[in-house]
N, C-alpha and C positions, 0 to 999 in steps of 0.2 A: 584618360591619364596615361601619359608614356611616362616609361621605365626609363629612368634616369640612370645614363653608366658616366662615369668618370674616370678616362683612360690618361693614364701616369706617365708622360715620355713616351718612347717611342725607340725602335731600333731596327736599322737599314730602310724604314720607312713601309714598314710591315701594316701598322695599321693605319698609314696616310692610304697606304692600298686599298685596307679594307671597307675603311669607314665609307667611304661613298655607296658603296651594296648594300649596307645595312638599312634592315626596313625601317619603317617610320615610328614603328612603336618604340623605337629606342633613341630618346632626348642622350646627344652624347657630347659631353665639356671634355675639350682634348689638350692636354696642361703639357705645354710644350716648353723645352729649354735646349738649356747648348749645355759645352762644354768648358764654359767659362766659371770661374770658382764662385762669383755671388749667382746667378744661375742654378747652379746644382747644388749650392745648400739651401742659403738663406731664402733664395728667387723661388725654390720649388716646395719648400717647407709653408712658405705663407700659400702660395699660391695652391698647395694641398690642405692648411686649413683652411680656407677660406672656402670651399668648395662645400658641393650639398649632394648626394647620391645616394640611388639606393643599391647602387654594386661598385667595385672599385677595381679596374684591371690596371696592373702595375705592370713595366713592360721591364725586363731583367732585372736580377737579382739581387740589389745591391741598395744606396741609400735613400734611389727614392720609395721603392718598396717599403725600405724598413722604417720609412716617417708613414708612409700609408698604415702600416700595422700599429705605430704608436698613436700617431695621430685621430684614425678614420678605420677603418676594420678592410681588408686584405680579403676580398672575396677569392678575385685570382691572379695567380703571378705566373706571367707569361718568361720564360727563360728562352735565350739567341743562342749562344754560344761561350762564348768566354767566359761568362760569368758560372759557368758551371764548368765549363774543362780545365781555363787553366787558376779561377780560383776558390773552386769549390773545397780544396785540400790544403789553398797557403794557411800561411800562420797569419797575415795582417788583417784580410778581409773574410776568410774563409765563416768566419763564426755567424758572419750578416746574411751571406748564402746560403746556411744552415738555419737562419731561424726565420728566415723567409722563405724555405721549401716549407719550414714545417709548418707556419704560422699560418696559410694560405689556407681558406678552404680550396680551391681549386686549382692546381696547375699543370699547365699546360708546354710543351717544350716542340722546339720550331724545327725539328732536323735527328733521323733517326737517330745517327751515330749517341744523341744524348742519354736515351732512355736507359740504358746500365746504371749508368750515374747517377742521375735523378729519381730513378726508382730506386737506390737505395733509400732512401730519407722516402719517397713517396711514390708507392707502390701504385698508387692511384693516379698517377698521372696520365695526362690525354696528349698525344698528337696531334699538333696543329699546325699541317702540312706550311710552308712557306707559301706566300701566297703572288702573284705576279698577273698584272694589270695586262692580259694578253692584245687589249686592243690600242694600247700605248707599244707594246713593243710588239708591233705586227710583225709580218715575215716581210725579210729580203726577195725584192723582185730576179734580182740578178747577181749570178757568182763570180768572181774576178779568174782572172785568166793571165798571170799567174796566180795560183790561188794567195788569199792574205792571210797573217793567225797574229791572233792578241794575247797578251799577259799582261795582265795588271799586277804592278808590284805587292807584295805582302811583306807586314814586319817579321811573320813567325818562317818563312822557309822563302825559298830560292828557285828558281826553276832547274826541271832536272840536270844535273850536266849531260852534257854534248846533246841535249835537243835542240841548243840557238842553229848547232853547226849542220844537227841533221836537217834539221827542215830548210835550211838552207842549200842543204847535198841536194831535194827531193824538189828545188826549185817554188820553194813557198815561204814566201816574204814575212818574218815577223817582228812586230810592234810591240814593244814593254813600254807602258802607260803608267805615267802613276795615280794614283786613286783621289783623285782631287776634279775629276769632271760633275758639272753643275746634275744634277739626277735628272732634270728635265732633257737634260743631253746626250743622256746615255745609248737611248734607241738609235738615234739616227747614229752614233758614235758606233755599237754594236752593227749594224748593217751594212758597214762598211769594210766586213772583214767576212771570212769563210770560217776559217775556226776558231775557239776560245780553247786557250788554256788555262784550267782553272787548281786549284789547291790540290796537294796528294799526297799530305801527311793527315789530314780528317777525312775521314772517311764518309762522308755525303759532299751532296752539291751544295755550291755556293748560291744565295738569290743573285747575285752578275751573272752568273755559269746558266740558271732557269733562264734570267732574265734572254742572254743567251739562245739558249736553246729556244725560248719564245719566238725568235727575231730569223729561225730558219739556221741557225750556225750548227755544227758539230763540234763536238766536244773531245779534248783531249783531258782527262781528270784522274780522280783516286781509283778507278778501274781499272785504269792501264798505268798503273804506280809501277808494276813489275817488266810491264815491256812496253813500255813506251818509245819506243824507238820503234819497235813493230808496229805501233799502233799508226805510225806516219805513214806506213807502206799501205797501213788496209781504209787510208778514210775516202770516203764516199758522200762528199760535201753537200748535194743536193737531195740526193734519197734518206740522207740521215738526217740533212735539216728537216725535210717533211715532217719524217718520224718522231724528231726532236720535240717542234711545234705541236704534235700528238699528242703526246706527251702530258705535255706543262700543259693542254688547252684540258687533258681528261682530269688531273691530278693535282693542278697548281694555279688555276686560273681565279682568279681575287674575289668573281661573284662566287664559286664551289666555298671556295674558304669563307668567306661571307656566313652565307648560311651553317655551315659548320658550326662558326661559333658565336652565330645569334640562338642555335638552341643550346651552347655551355650556358651561356648570359642567360638566358629563359628556365634552365631544367638545371645543371648540374650548381649554378652556386645556392639556392633557393634553400635555405634549411628546414621550409614550411610551408606545406600548402593545407588549401582546405577546398571541400565541394563549394561553387557557385549556388549563391541563393537562385539565380533567374536562369541560367541555362544550364544549371548540372556538370558541369567541367568542373575536373578538380587543379583546376589551374589560378585560383585565388593567392592570392601572395599576401600572408597574412602578419604584418606589424603591429606592434602595443604602441608604438609611437605616433600613427598616422593612418589616415585611413586609405584601405585595403581596394583592391581591385583585381576583376578574372583578366587574365592575360586575352582570355578567348573572346569573350563578348562587351570585356572594355566596363563593364556597371563596376561602379565605389560600391563598394560595403563597406561600412562601420565599423570601428573595433565595437560599440555596444551590440551587433549585431551578434557579434561572435559568443561575446561575455552571453547573452541571452540564449544563444544557441549550448552553451554549455561546454566551449571548447578551449575557454580558460577555466 
């Protein structure tokens, strides 16, 4: 018997990247939605209401997680950024974000800069690194001469003053792109460049930046906010690109993050455990609603067994 996981919504392809690496023991139902009015309201409400799962994992602390908390059980809330950074203390939707954070059994956050805000309400929140499919975002083989840099337009900040002209002065070509490139085309797009210019006002690396690092690009990012011009003088794309690739492989590879999440699904969201009658492991999921089973030996143990043993 497999543990049924219902994943509600996604953010920046995070769950799409993780799910292929999850163990067979999980039977995963992935509830997608679009930004269309019907899809994110009545469409998602219908999908959640019709779903059946042992664990509900909701992404983003807004309406999807709220619906899960009201219609099912909000076992895991996974926050990703703007839901906390800009919405937590807003008048319009802050109440919903706070409700979701306080209602969830387990709260995960995806970037280190979210820790302080999330832990105001949930000191027990767990950091789950942003995943990168390193085989998909594989390293570039050759570097350009002259070097080429890429910057994706952002709604909340602009390219730092003078950076474009200083790149040109150093014979580095800069392309500024819209954020409308299909995800399947991102690895090939990133590998055309040598330098990735990330955000500066948020003190963490964006998912796209981590993917660029996996492709072997060097970066100019929030760590260089006070000296982004001098950073241009220090660029060593080949050496830094290799180190960036190694960093992502150690800390953000999707298979590593999937293993961490699998442990959370098995352990952190389970309110009660009992000893298995067959193998002795304390890994039996206990519920009064259906037959229970051991996560180790997979043998089913009926509710009647627990009543006879005096657990209830």
